[in-house]
C-alpha positions as CSV (number, residue, x, y, z in Angstrom):
1,M,59.2,165.2,132.5
2,Q,61.7,165.9,135.2
3,E,64.8,163.8,134.5
4,V,67.4,161.8,136.8
5,K,71.4,161.6,135.8
6,I,73.3,157.9,136.4
7,G,76.3,158.1,135.2
8,F,78.3,155.4,133.9
9,A,82.0,155.0,133.1
10,A,84.2,151.7,132.1
11,P,86.8,151.7,129.2
12,L,84.6,151.7,125.7
13,T,88.1,151.9,123.9
14,G,91.4,150.0,123.3
15,P,91.7,146.3,124.6
16,Q,89.3,146.4,127.2
17,A,86.3,148.1,126.1
18,H,84.3,145.1,125.9
19,Y,84.4,144.3,129.7
20,G,83.2,148.5,129.4
21,Q,80.5,147.5,126.5
22,E,79.4,144.5,128.8
23,M,78.5,146.6,132.1
24,Q,77.3,149.5,130.4
25,N,74.9,147.3,128.5
26,G,73.9,146.1,131.4
27,V,72.9,149.5,133.0
28,A,71.3,150.2,129.7
29,L,68.8,147.2,129.9
30,A,68.1,148.7,133.7
31,L,67.5,152.0,133.4
32,D,64.9,151.0,130.2
33,E,63.2,148.7,132.1
34,L,62.8,151.1,135.1
35,N,61.9,153.8,132.8
36,A,59.5,151.2,131.0
37,E,57.7,150.5,134.2
38,G,57.5,153.9,135.4
39,V,59.4,155.5,138.3
40,R,57.7,158.1,140.4
41,I,59.9,159.6,143.2
42,A,58.4,162.4,145.7
43,G,54.8,161.8,143.8
44,R,56.2,162.5,140.5
45,P,57.4,160.4,137.3
46,V,60.8,160.7,136.4
47,R,62.8,159.4,133.6
48,I,66.3,157.8,134.4
49,V,68.9,159.7,132.0
50,L,72.2,157.4,131.2
51,I,75.2,159.6,131.4
52,A,78.2,157.5,130.1
53,E,82.1,158.0,129.4
54,D,85.2,156.5,128.3
55,D,87.7,156.4,131.6
56,Q,90.1,154.2,128.8
57,A,90.8,152.5,131.6
58,D,93.1,155.3,132.7
59,P,93.7,156.2,135.5
60,K,94.1,159.6,135.1
61,T,91.6,160.1,132.2
62,G,89.1,158.5,135.2
63,V,89.5,160.9,137.2
64,I,89.3,164.0,134.8
65,V,85.4,161.5,133.6
66,A,84.6,161.7,137.6
67,Q,84.7,164.9,137.4
68,R,83.3,165.6,134.2
69,L,80.4,163.4,135.5
70,V,79.9,165.7,138.8
71,D,79.7,168.5,136.8
72,A,76.9,167.2,134.7
73,Q,74.8,166.6,138.6
74,I,74.7,162.9,138.1
75,S,72.7,162.0,141.1
76,G,74.7,158.3,141.0
77,M,77.1,156.4,139.8
78,I,77.9,153.1,138.3
79,G,81.8,152.2,137.7
80,H,84.2,152.7,137.0
81,F,85.7,148.9,135.8
82,N,89.4,148.8,136.8
83,S,90.8,148.9,140.2
84,G,93.1,151.6,139.4
85,T,90.6,154.0,138.1
86,S,87.8,153.5,140.4
87,I,90.1,154.3,143.4
88,P,91.1,157.4,142.7
89,A,87.8,159.0,140.8
90,A,86.4,157.6,144.1
91,A,87.4,160.3,146.0
92,V,85.9,163.0,142.6
93,Y,82.4,161.4,143.7
94,A,82.9,161.4,147.5
95,R,83.7,165.3,147.6
96,A,80.6,165.5,145.8
97,G,78.3,163.5,148.1
98,V,77.8,161.1,145.1
99,P,77.0,157.0,146.0
100,Q,79.5,155.3,143.4
101,I,78.9,151.2,142.9
102,A,82.3,150.4,141.3
103,M,83.2,146.8,139.4
104,A,86.2,147.2,141.5
105,T,87.4,144.6,142.9
106,A,90.9,146.1,144.8
107,P,91.0,145.8,148.5
108,G,91.9,149.7,148.3
109,Y,89.4,150.7,146.8
110,T,86.8,150.5,149.7
111,A,89.4,150.8,152.1
112,Q,89.8,154.6,151.4
113,G,86.9,155.0,153.8
114,F,84.3,157.5,151.4
115,K,81.0,156.7,152.5
116,T,79.8,157.0,148.6
117,T,82.1,154.3,148.0
118,L,80.5,150.7,146.8
119,R,81.3,147.3,145.4
120,A,79.2,145.6,142.6
121,M,81.3,142.4,143.2
122,T,83.1,140.9,145.8
123,S,86.8,142.2,146.8
124,D,90.0,140.3,145.4
125,T,91.0,139.5,149.0
126,Q,88.6,136.9,149.3
127,Q,88.3,135.8,145.3
128,G,92.6,135.6,145.9
129,S,91.7,133.3,148.7
130,V,89.7,131.1,147.5
131,A,91.5,131.0,144.5
132,G,95.0,129.8,146.4
133,R,93.0,127.3,148.2
134,F,91.5,125.7,145.5
135,A,94.9,125.5,143.5
136,V,96.3,123.8,145.9
137,E,93.5,121.3,147.5
138,Q,91.7,120.8,144.1
139,A,94.1,121.5,141.2
140,G,97.4,120.3,143.0
141,A,99.5,122.6,143.0
142,R,102.8,122.2,144.7
143,R,104.9,124.8,143.4
144,I,103.9,127.9,142.2
145,A,104.6,130.4,140.1
146,V,102.9,133.9,139.7
147,V,102.7,137.0,137.1
148,D,101.0,140.0,137.7
149,D,100.5,143.7,135.8
150,R,101.3,145.7,138.7
151,T,97.7,147.2,137.8
152,A,96.0,148.0,141.4
153,Y,93.7,145.0,140.3
154,G,96.7,142.4,138.7
155,Q,99.0,143.3,141.4
156,G,96.4,143.1,144.9
157,L,94.8,139.7,143.4
158,A,98.0,137.9,142.6
159,E,99.6,139.0,146.5
160,Q,96.2,137.6,147.9
161,F,96.2,134.6,145.9
162,E,100.3,134.1,146.7
163,R,99.0,134.5,150.6
164,S,97.0,132.0,150.7
165,A,98.2,129.2,148.2
166,R,101.8,129.6,150.7
167,E,99.5,129.3,153.2
168,M,98.3,125.9,151.8
169,G,101.7,124.9,151.8
170,A,102.6,125.5,148.3
171,S,106.0,127.1,147.3
172,I,105.9,130.3,145.3
173,V,109.4,129.4,143.4
174,G,108.8,132.9,141.9
175,H,106.9,136.5,141.1
176,E,107.1,138.0,137.7
177,Y,106.1,141.4,136.4
178,V,105.0,142.3,133.3
179,D,103.5,145.9,132.1
180,D,100.1,145.9,131.6
181,R,100.5,146.8,127.5
182,D,103.4,143.9,127.2
183,T,102.7,141.4,124.4
184,D,106.0,139.5,124.4
185,F,106.6,137.9,127.5
186,S,109.5,135.5,126.1
187,A,112.2,137.0,128.7
188,I,110.0,136.1,132.4
189,L,108.4,132.9,130.7
190,T,112.1,131.5,130.3
191,R,112.7,132.4,133.9
192,V,109.9,130.5,135.5
193,K,110.3,127.7,133.3
194,S,113.9,126.9,134.9
195,S,111.7,127.5,138.0
196,R,109.9,124.2,137.2
197,P,106.5,125.5,138.4
198,D,103.3,122.9,138.0
199,L,100.9,125.9,138.5
200,L,101.4,129.7,136.8
201,F,98.7,132.2,138.6
202,F,98.7,135.8,136.4
203,G,97.1,138.5,138.1
204,G,95.8,140.8,134.3
205,A,93.4,141.2,131.9
206,D,92.5,138.8,129.1
207,S,94.2,140.6,126.7
208,Q,97.2,139.5,127.7
209,A,96.5,136.4,129.3
210,G,95.5,134.8,126.0
211,P,99.4,135.3,124.5
212,L,101.1,134.7,127.3
213,V,99.4,131.2,127.4
214,R,99.9,130.7,123.7
215,Q,103.7,132.0,124.5
216,M,103.7,129.5,127.4
217,K,103.2,126.4,125.2
218,Q,105.8,127.8,122.4
219,L,108.1,127.6,125.3
220,G,107.1,124.0,126.4
221,L,105.6,125.1,129.9
222,Q,104.2,122.5,131.2
223,A,102.9,124.4,133.5
224,Q,98.6,124.7,134.5
225,F,97.4,128.1,134.1
226,M,95.4,130.2,136.1
227,G,93.7,133.0,136.2
228,G,91.3,135.7,138.1
229,D,88.2,137.1,136.6
230,M,88.9,139.1,133.6
231,V,90.5,136.1,132.5
232,K,87.5,134.1,132.0
233,S,86.5,135.7,129.0
234,P,85.3,134.4,125.3
235,A,88.4,136.6,124.2
236,F,90.9,134.7,126.6
237,I,89.7,131.4,124.4
238,R,90.0,133.7,120.9
239,L,93.4,135.1,121.5
240,A,95.0,131.7,123.2
241,G,93.5,129.1,120.4
242,D,94.2,125.9,121.0
243,A,96.6,126.9,124.5
244,A,93.9,127.7,126.3
245,E,92.5,124.1,126.7
246,G,92.9,123.5,130.4
247,A,93.5,127.1,131.8
248,M,91.1,127.3,134.5
249,A,90.1,131.1,136.5
250,S,88.3,132.5,139.3
251,L,85.1,134.9,139.2
252,A,82.8,136.1,141.8
253,G,79.3,134.7,142.2
254,L,77.7,131.9,140.7
255,P,77.2,130.9,137.2
256,L,74.7,132.9,134.6
257,E,72.6,130.0,134.5
258,R,72.1,129.4,138.7
259,M,72.0,133.1,139.8
260,P,68.0,134.0,141.1
261,G,67.8,136.3,137.9
262,G,70.2,134.4,135.7
263,K,67.6,132.8,133.5
264,S,65.1,135.8,132.4
265,F,68.2,137.9,132.3
266,A,69.9,136.4,129.8
267,E,66.8,135.7,127.3
268,R,66.3,139.7,128.0
269,Y,69.6,140.6,127.2
270,R,69.7,139.0,124.3
271,S,66.7,140.5,123.3
272,R,68.2,143.7,123.8
273,F,71.0,143.5,122.6
274,H,71.4,140.6,120.0
275,D,74.7,139.3,121.8
276,E,75.7,136.8,125.2
277,P,75.7,138.7,128.5
278,G,79.5,139.2,129.7
279,I,81.0,138.1,132.7
280,Y,79.6,141.7,134.0
281,S,76.8,142.2,132.6
282,P,74.3,141.3,135.5
283,Y,76.6,142.6,137.9
284,A,75.6,146.0,136.6
285,Y,72.3,145.6,135.4
286,D,71.8,144.9,139.4
287,A,74.3,148.3,140.6
288,A,71.9,150.0,138.5
289,R,68.3,149.2,139.8
290,I,69.4,148.9,143.6
291,M,70.4,152.4,143.0
292,V,67.1,153.4,141.3
293,Q,65.8,151.2,144.1
294,A,67.2,153.2,146.9
295,M,65.9,156.9,145.8
296,K,62.2,155.1,145.5
297,A,62.8,153.8,148.8
298,A,63.9,157.3,150.3
299,D,61.3,158.9,147.7
300,S,64.3,161.5,146.7
301,S,67.2,161.3,144.0
302,E,69.5,164.0,145.9
303,P,72.4,161.8,147.0
304,A,72.9,163.2,150.8
305,R,68.7,162.0,151.1
306,Y,69.1,158.2,149.2
307,L,72.5,157.1,150.2
308,D,72.1,155.7,153.9
309,K,69.2,154.0,152.3
310,L,71.3,152.5,149.2
311,R,74.2,151.0,152.0
312,S,71.5,149.7,154.6
313,S,68.8,148.0,152.9
314,Q,68.8,144.5,151.4
315,W,68.3,144.3,147.9
316,N,67.2,141.1,145.6
317,G,69.1,140.9,142.6
318,V,69.6,139.2,139.8
319,T,73.1,137.6,140.5
320,A,72.4,137.5,143.9
321,D,69.0,137.7,146.8
322,A,69.4,139.4,149.9
323,I,72.5,141.9,148.8
324,A,73.6,143.9,151.1
325,Y,76.7,146.3,151.9
326,D,78.6,146.1,155.2
327,E,79.9,149.4,157.1
328,R,83.1,149.8,154.4
329,G,80.7,149.4,151.5
330,D,81.7,145.8,150.5
331,L,79.4,142.8,149.7
332,K,78.2,141.2,153.0
333,S,78.6,137.7,151.2
334,S,79.5,136.4,147.8
335,L,80.8,133.0,146.6
336,I,83.5,132.0,144.3
337,T,83.0,129.7,140.8
338,L,85.8,128.2,139.3
339,Y,86.0,127.6,136.4
340,Q,88.0,125.7,133.6
341,V,88.4,125.4,129.2
342,R,87.0,122.4,128.4
343,G,86.8,121.6,124.4
344,G,87.4,125.3,124.0
345,Q,84.9,126.1,126.6
346,W,84.4,127.2,130.0
347,T,83.0,124.9,132.1
348,V,82.2,125.0,135.8
349,R,84.5,123.4,137.9
350,R,83.4,124.1,141.5
351,T,81.6,126.9,143.8
352,M,83.5,127.8,147.2
353,D,83.0,130.8,149.8
């Protein structure tokens, strides 16, 4: 039986490995189901094979991994996860003509103008804008401090949040920067405390957000904490401990239980992996199924032959009905949901567009 190779890359080791693993699980579940259903392309049965690589959340490694996958003759690519790896890797896939659906949310990912580049989730332009509006209108923030980790994701999200919050009338009392591997935030939090903010927004991952919130409490910094999608995780609550209570985070899309196919997906995921679906699992699942559906619709797994079908069609998925891409490869529509930790659990505050 002919094999069709689908590439995948994300951090599978290091502090962000849980993001990569939940993505890989989503892709693996989709391909398992497709193979069980039976996939026929050009009248012949094919088996979809997953080729997975660890990019370590590192841009240089991401480019090396991308070339390795292209050399393995993949027909399509799911990933990378981080914007910082997805952006440089996109050029490798574009040169090879391989369609790529990444989890990257930084605007710069699709701004490169590659026809092969598509998103699985909405960009930070929308998420940051909605989060900034929510912080001012719903959370009542007037004096806001911003901290970001200088990654393509963290910086882009923080800057869009800041722009939106300013437009809503809030004062930005400071913008601090950390390295994405820092663990001691006492110096910047001391400076932040002196500016008397009522809300601190962090652009970065849960592995830093947890310790940061814990250190905020230790220093007596009373500001409300808010982050983006990489903060909305069980790992953040575990790392922050009691200091997590009241923290807020924005995340693209609907809560899993309100997604069109969310309940059924969660049941199948638990049965397959004996674990709860992660934030990114259903988006990775949809990306994989959509890619193979495009191959079936074009009756070809050749990238040049199915790419136009992938870009121009509308697809029903777990995360949303009528998933479609605009001319840049961004999703045409997406909602943003705001969450808050209450009683040690992430709970829904509000869904906005």
